[in-house]
N, C-alpha and C positions, 0 to 999 in steps of 0.2 A: 604212165598212169595205169596202175593196176586196178583201181576201183573207181567206178563212175558214180557210186552211191551219193556222195555229197553234192555232186553237180546235178544229179537228177532231183534230189530233194530241193535244191535251190531253185531249179526251173519250175518245179511243181508249186513251191511257195509263191514264186513271182506270178505264175499263171493264175492261181486262185486269188491272190491279192488283187490282180488286175480285174478279175471277174467281179469281186466284191466291190471294188471301187466303181466299176461301170454300173453295177446294179444300184449302188447308193446314189450315183449321179442321176440316173434315170428316175428314180423315185423322188428325188429332190426336185427335178424338173417337172414331174407330174404334179407335185404338190403346189408348185408355183403357178402352173397353168390353171389348176382348179381354183386357187385363190383369186387369180385374175378374172376368171369367168364368173365367179361368185360376186365379185365387186362390180363387174359389168352389169349383171342382172339386178343388183341392188340399185344401181344408178338409173336403170331404165324404168324401174317401178316407182 
């Protein structure tokens, strides 16, 4: 193997894809928590 360029690009793409997926998952989870808390407050009042 003379050139590691394609392998490095693949690893970088997978890493950033994983980071984006994790960020999306966390934001989705936060939104669900906020909606659940809001419904709980509405039921209490």
